[in-house]
N, C-alpha and C positions, 0 to 999 in steps of 0.2 A: 372456514374451520375455526371454531371458537375454542379458546384455550383458557384453562383455569390458572395457568402458571404465568401471571403477570409479574415479571421480574421487578419492575420499578417504574415509577413515574419520574422521569428525569428532565424532560423538556417542557417548559411552560409554553403551550401552543400560542398564546397571545404574544408573548415576547419574541418568538422566532418565526411567526407566521410569514410565509413566503420566502424565508431564507433557508432554502434546502441545504446549501453548502454548510452553513453553520450547524444545522441539526446533524448532518452527516459527521462532522468533526466531533461533536459532543458524543454521539453514539460510538464513533471510532475509539476515542480515548476511554470511554466507559467500558466498552467491550474488551479492549486490550487488557485492562485491569481485571475484569470479570473472568477472563480466560487464563489469567496467570502470566501474561506476557509483560515483563517489566522493562522492555527496551532491549536493544541489541546488546548481546553479550560478546560481540566481536569474536565470532566463532573461528576466525582465521581462514575460513574457506571463502567467505564473501560470495556465495553462489547467487545472492540477490543482485550483485553487480556484474556477474559474469555470464548471464544467461539471456542476452539480447540477441535477436535474430536479424533484424535489418537496421533498426534504429535504437538509440539509447533512450534514457528516460525523457518523457515529455515534460516540457516546461510551459506551464500556464502563462497567459499573457500578463496577469497581475503579479507574477513572481519573476518575470524576465529580468527586471532591473536589478534585483538583489542577487540573482544567480550570475548575471553578467559581471556585476561589480566584484563578486567573489572570485570569478575567473580572472578578471583583470589583475587582482591582487596577487595571483600566482606568477605573473611575469610573462616575458616574451614567449617562452616555450609553449604557452597555452593560448596565445593570442588568436589563433585560427578558430578556436572553439567559440569565441564570442560571436563571430560572424555567422557561424552555423546555427547557433541558438537564435540569433536575431532573425535569420531568414527562414529556418525550418521548424523552430520551436522544439528541437530535440538536441540532447547532448550526444555528440558523435561517439562511435565505438571503434574499437580496434580488435583485430583477432582473426580467428579462422572462419571457416565456412558455416559451421553449425552454431557455435556459441561465440558471441562477441562480448568484449569487455568494455565497460564504460571508460572513456578516456580520462575521467576524473577519479579513477581508482588508483591509488598509489601502489608502488611495488610491495609495500608491507600490508596491503589489503585494507587501507583506510580511505575514506572519502576525503578528497582534497578540499571540498567546500562544505564540509559537514554542517556547519552552522547555517548555511544558506541553501542546502540541497532542496530540490523540487519536492512538491507535495507527494508525487508518485513514489518517491524514494522514502519519504517520511512515513507514508502509510504502510509500507511493506512490513510484515507479511500479511496484513489483514486489510481487506477492502470492504468498505461499507457503502451500500447504495440504497436509495429509497425509490420505490416505484413512483411514477408520476402522480398517482393519487395519494401518495404518502401512506398507504395501508400496509405495505410489506417492506421489511428491512432485509436486504440480502447481504449476507456475510460470506465472504470468500477468503479462505486461509490458504496461503501458499506453503505446501508441505515440504518444499525444498529448504525451508528455514529449519535445519536439523536440530539445533540446540533446544528448540521448544516444541518440536513436532508432536511427540507422544502426549505430553501433558495438555497441550492446547487442544488436540483432537479429542481427547477424553472429555475435556470441559465443554467443547463445542457440541458434542453429542447430547450433553445435558440440556443445552439451549433449544434443541429441536422442539418445535411446537409451542415455545414460550412466546410471550409478547413483551414489548417495552412500549409504554405509553399507548397500549391498545393496538400496537402494530405487530403483526405476525413476523416471526423471525424465520427466514429461509437460509439454510446452511449450504455452502458449497466449498469444494476443495480444489486447489490448483497445484500443479507441479511444474515449475518453470523448467525443470530438467527434461520433462516429457512434453515439449512443444506447447507449454502453457495450456494444457488440457484441463478444462474445468469439469469437475464431477459434482453433481448436486445430490441432495438428500436421497437416500435409497440406493445410490450407486456404490459399488464396492471400490475400495481404495486399492 
């Protein structure tokens, strides 16, 4: 599907050739701004940190050291978390049967390791992926992020059929509160 709506040329292919992760982060930050998301407004609800089912946020191998260091700085009460991250690459959760809460969420709904939180947490509520052939950018927005939901969804619909750097944009929606169900373009919310 060819589109006439090329939003921008933002990534120099020669500079980032073969570095898919870097391209994803550039698109992620660009698209957040394009969609009107200026960062967490501390909604007080913290649904993003309270909707885990079996495991908490995944910690990539390249970020383990900084996450574990931040956990160590929290003191003895959180020492057990360090071992779990080292062994399983997940931050453990606490809570009920349906929804579990990240153990690094404070009682006042703030991240205890905010400056060192994992990429999965920093990406929320928008995930950007590239297909293996780099031709399609898939954007998934989590609609459980209530403060931004309406405005971002309206702006996302405008992106449908657009391209960035000649890459087609595919839109998806996810609701963490509804078992992380992902809806793609054409689906009703």
